C-alpha positions in Angstrom: 9.7 -24.5 -0.9 9.1 -20.9 0.3 8.5 -20.5 4.0 5.3 -19.0 5.4 4.9 -16.3 8.0 3.4 -17.4 11.3 -0.3 -16.5 11.0 -1.8 -18.3 14.0 -1.5 -15.7 16.7 -4.7 -14.9 18.7 -5.3 -11.8 16.5 -4.9 -11.2 12.8 -3.8 -7.6 13.6 -4.8 -4.0 13.2 -5.6 -2.2 10.0 -5.3 1.5 10.1 -7.0 3.4 7.3 -6.5 7.2 6.9 -8.5 8.9 4.2 -8.1 12.6 3.4 -11.1 14.0 1.6 -11.1 17.8 2.4 -8.1 20.1 2.5 -7.5 23.6 3.8 -7.7 26.7 1.6 -3.9 27.1 1.4 -3.7 23.7 -0.2 -5.6 24.6 -3.3 -6.4 20.9 -3.7 -9.7 19.5 -4.9 -12.0 17.6 -2.6 -11.4 13.9 -3.2 -14.9 12.9 -4.2 -15.6 9.1 -4.0 -12.7 8.4 -1.6 -15.1 7.6 1.2 -16.3 4.6 -0.9 -12.6 3.5 -1.0 -12.1 3.7 2.8 -15.4 1.9 3.5 -14.7 -0.8 1.0 -11.2 -1.4 2.2 -12.3 -1.5 5.9 -15.0 -4.1 5.0 -12.5 -6.1 2.9 -9.9 -6.3 5.7 -12.5 -7.1 8.4 -13.4 -10.0 6.2 -9.9 -11.2 6.5 -10.2 -10.9 10.3 -8.4 -7.6 10.8 -9.5 -5.0 13.3 -10.0 -2.0 11.1 -10.0 1.6 12.4 -10.8 4.5 10.0 -9.6 8.1 10.3 -10.5 11.0 8.0 -9.1 14.4 7.2 -5.8 14.4 9.2 -2.9 16.8 9.1 0.7 15.5 8.7 1.1 15.9 12.5 -2.1 14.1 13.3 -1.1 11.2 11.0 2.3 10.9 12.6 0.7 10.8 16.0 -1.6 8.0 14.9 1.4 6.1 13.6 3.3 6.6 16.8 0.4 5.5 18.9 -0.1 2.3 16.9 3.6 1.6 16.8 3.7 1.9 20.6 1.0 -0.7 21.1 1.7 -4.3 21.9 1.4 -6.4 18.7 2.8 -9.6 20.3 -0.4 -11.5 19.8 -1.0 -10.3 16.3 -0.1 -11.8 12.9 0.7 -8.6 11.1 -0.2 -4.9 10.5 -1.9 -3.1 7.7 -1.6 0.7 7.2 -3.4 2.5 4.4 -3.1 6.2 3.5 -5.3 7.7 0.9 -4.8 11.4 -0.2 -3.4 13.7 -2.8 0.2 13.3 -3.4 3.2 14.0 -5.7 6.8 13.0 -6.3 7.8 14.4 -2.9 5.2 12.4 -0.9 1.6 12.3 0.3 -0.3 15.4 1.5 -1.9 15.9 4.8 -4.9 18.2 5.1 -2.5 20.9 6.1 -0.7 21.0 2.8 0.4 24.5 2.0 1.1 25.1 -1.7 3.0 28.4 -1.2 5.4 26.8 1.4 5.7 23.8 -0.8 6.8 25.8 -3.9 9.2 27.8 -1.8 10.8 24.6 -0.5 11.0 23.3 -4.1 12.8 26.5 -5.1 15.2 26.2 -2.2 15.7 22.5 -3.1 15.0 21.6 0.5 14.5 17.8 0.7 12.2 18.1 3.8 8.6 19.0 2.9 7.1 18.2 6.2 6.6 21.9 7.0 4.5 22.2 3.8 2.2 19.4 4.9 3.8 16.5 3.0 4.7 13.0 4.4 7.6 11.2 2.7 7.6 7.4 2.5 10.0 7.2 5.4 7.6 9.2 7.6 5.0 6.4 7.0 7.2 3.3 7.2 9.9 4.1 9.8 7.6 4.2 12.9 6.9 0.5 12.3 10.4 -0.8 11.5 12.1 -3.3 13.8 14.1 -0.7 15.8 11.0 1.4 16.6 8.3 -1.3 17.0 9.8 -4.4 18.6 6.5 -6.4 18.8 6.2 -6.3 15.0 9.7 -7.7 14.4 9.6 -10.6 12.1 6.0 -9.9 11.1 4.6 -8.6 7.9 3.9 -4.8 7.8 1.7 -4.1 4.8 1.3 -0.5 3.5 -1.4 0.4 1.0 -0.8 3.9 -0.4 -3.4 5.4 -2.7 -2.2 8.8 -4.0 -0.7 10.4 -7.0 3.1 10.2 -7.2 3.5 13.0 -9.8 1.6 14.9 -12.6 2.4 12.7 -15.6 -0.4 10.7 -17.2 0.2 7.2 -18.5 -1.3 7.1 -22.0 -0.3 3.4 -22.5 1.6 1.8 -25.3 0.6 -1.0 -27.8 2.3 -4.3 -27.4 1.8 -8.1 -27.5 -0.2 -9.8 -24.7 2.2 -11.5 -22.3 2.0 -13.5 -19.1 4.0 -12.5 -16.0 5.3 -15.1 -13.6 6.0 -14.4 -9.9 9.3 -15.5 -8.5 10.3 -16.0 -4.9 13.8 -16.2 -3.5 15.5 -18.2 -0.8 16.8 -16.8 2.4 19.0 -17.9 5.2 17.7 -18.2 8.8 19.4 -15.7 11.1 19.1 -14.8 14.8 18.8 -11.1 14.0 16.8 -9.5 11.3 17.5 -6.4 9.2 15.6 -3.3 10.4 14.0 -3.0 7.0 12.8 -6.6 6.8 9.2 -7.7 6.5 7.8 -4.6 4.8 5.4 -4.7 1.9 4.4 -1.3 0.3 1.8 -1.3 -2.4 1.6 2.0 -4.3 -1.4 2.8 -6.4 0.8 4.0 -9.3 4.4 4.2 -10.5 6.6 7.1 -9.5 5.9 10.4 -11.3 2.4 9.4 -12.4 -1.2 10.1 -11.4 -3.8 7.9 -9.7 -7.3 7.5 -11.3 -10.4 8.0 -9.2 -14.1 7.9 -10.0 -16.0 10.6 -8.1 -18.9 8.2 -7.3 -17.5 4.7 -7.1 -14.0 5.5 -5.8 -10.5 4.8 -7.1 -9.8 2.0 -9.6 -6.9 0.8 -7.5 -8.7 0.4 -4.1 -11.9 -1.0 -5.6 -10.0 -3.6 -7.7 -7.9 -4.5 -4.6 -11.0 -5.1 -2.6 -12.5 -7.3 -5.3 -9.5 -9.4 -5.5 -9.0 -9.7 -1.7 -12.6 -10.6 -1.1 -12.6 -13.3 -3.8 -9.2 -14.8 -3.4 -7.9 -13.4 0.0 -8.3 -16.8 1.8 -6.8 -18.9 -0.9 -3.8 -17.0 -2.5 -0.8 -15.5 -0.8 -0.2 -11.8 -0.8 2.1 -11.6 -3.8 -0.4 -13.5 -5.9 -3.2 -11.3 -4.7 -1.3 -8.2 -5.6 -0.3 -9.6 -9.0 -4.0 -10.0 -9.8 -4.7 -6.4 -8.6 -1.9 -5.1 -10.8 -3.3 -7.0 -13.8 -6.9 -5.6 -13.2 -5.8 -2.0 -12.7 -3.4 -2.1 -15.7 -6.3 -3.3 -17.9 -8.5 -0.3 -17.0 -8.5 2.8 -19.2 -10.2 6.1 -18.9 -10.6 9.1 -21.3 -8.6 12.1 -20.2 -11.0 15.0 -19.7 -10.9 17.5 -22.5 -9.0 15.2 -24.9 -9.2 12.0 -26.9 -6.3 10.4 -25.0 -6.8 7.3 -22.9 -5.1 7.2 -19.5 -3.8 4.1 -17.7 -2.4 3.3 -14.2 0.2 0.8 -13.0 0.5 -0.1 -9.3 3.9 -1.0 -8.1 5.4 -2.8 -5.0 8.3 -2.2 -2.7 8.9 -5.5 -1.0 11.3 -6.8 1.7 9.2 -9.7 2.8 11.1 -12.9 3.6 8.3 -15.4 3.4 4.8 -15.9 1.9 1.8 -14.2 3.6 -1.5 -16.1 3.7 -4.5 -14.6 5.5 -6.2 -17.8 6.5 -3.7 -20.7 6.7 -1.5 -21.2 9.8 2.1 -22.2 9.6 1.3 -25.7 11.0 -0.5 -26.4 7.7 1.8 -27.6 4.9 1.2 -25.4 1.9 2.8 -25.9 -1.5 3.6 -22.8 -3.7 1.9 -22.4 -7.0 3.1 -24.5 -10.0 4.5 -21.3 -11.6 6.6 -20.4 -8.6 7.9 -23.9 -8.1 9.0 -24.0 -11.7 10.8 -20.7 -11.5 12.5 -21.6 -8.2 13.9 -24.7 -9.9 15.4 -22.6 -12.6 17.5 -20.8 -10.0 18.6 -23.8 -8.0 
């Protein structure tokens, strides 16, 4: 049976939500209309799961990094876990701060310089590294959950026809150790696959965040994190929108980067015996 993370600390933990709506003139990026609906919905959703949510809006890469450094330096000893969400424009190279500079960005692309920080772009490592075990000791062994809502390229997913299928979730065993890998206990949920765009309604917000909130509000206190995200992926993948100026339908597929070692429940404590779902139990037996 899969182990559970200890979730009976005095605090659930902090949820840091950064939403970039407006960008400087050098960015030549559109205002992210509807994104405030996303940040408000996500904050309400996470507060419902007992997180202390703090919202930030329109931050440069430097300001975002300072927020991360400040949170990482805090004492999380009495917290179950941490959630960090960043919502902005983005591309294959990373996620844009409000200081994104298109001219500098294109110059760096021409020079094939792998560091786009000077152009106002945060890479995944800039977001995750401050909270890893070697930088944030009070979060060692605890889930660090990242929710990233941004495009990861310019390609559009037009979908493909195929049979209806059912996907099963599989957990794996692990060996107890005295020391943990620096990269352990990280869960990153991207709004889309690498190279593709993220869909957002200018009034109601992005499909990804709104579906995530619906799932977490309805099932957040009964299912574990992987099951919750599987439902989110199913809902987002089922959505379709007409590409402006064409007859094509566009789709979106969230994806996960996961180094969790145990199951994450947002209501149950480790002192309560919890059985995995029947599907997980069946799949585990196949690998024994």
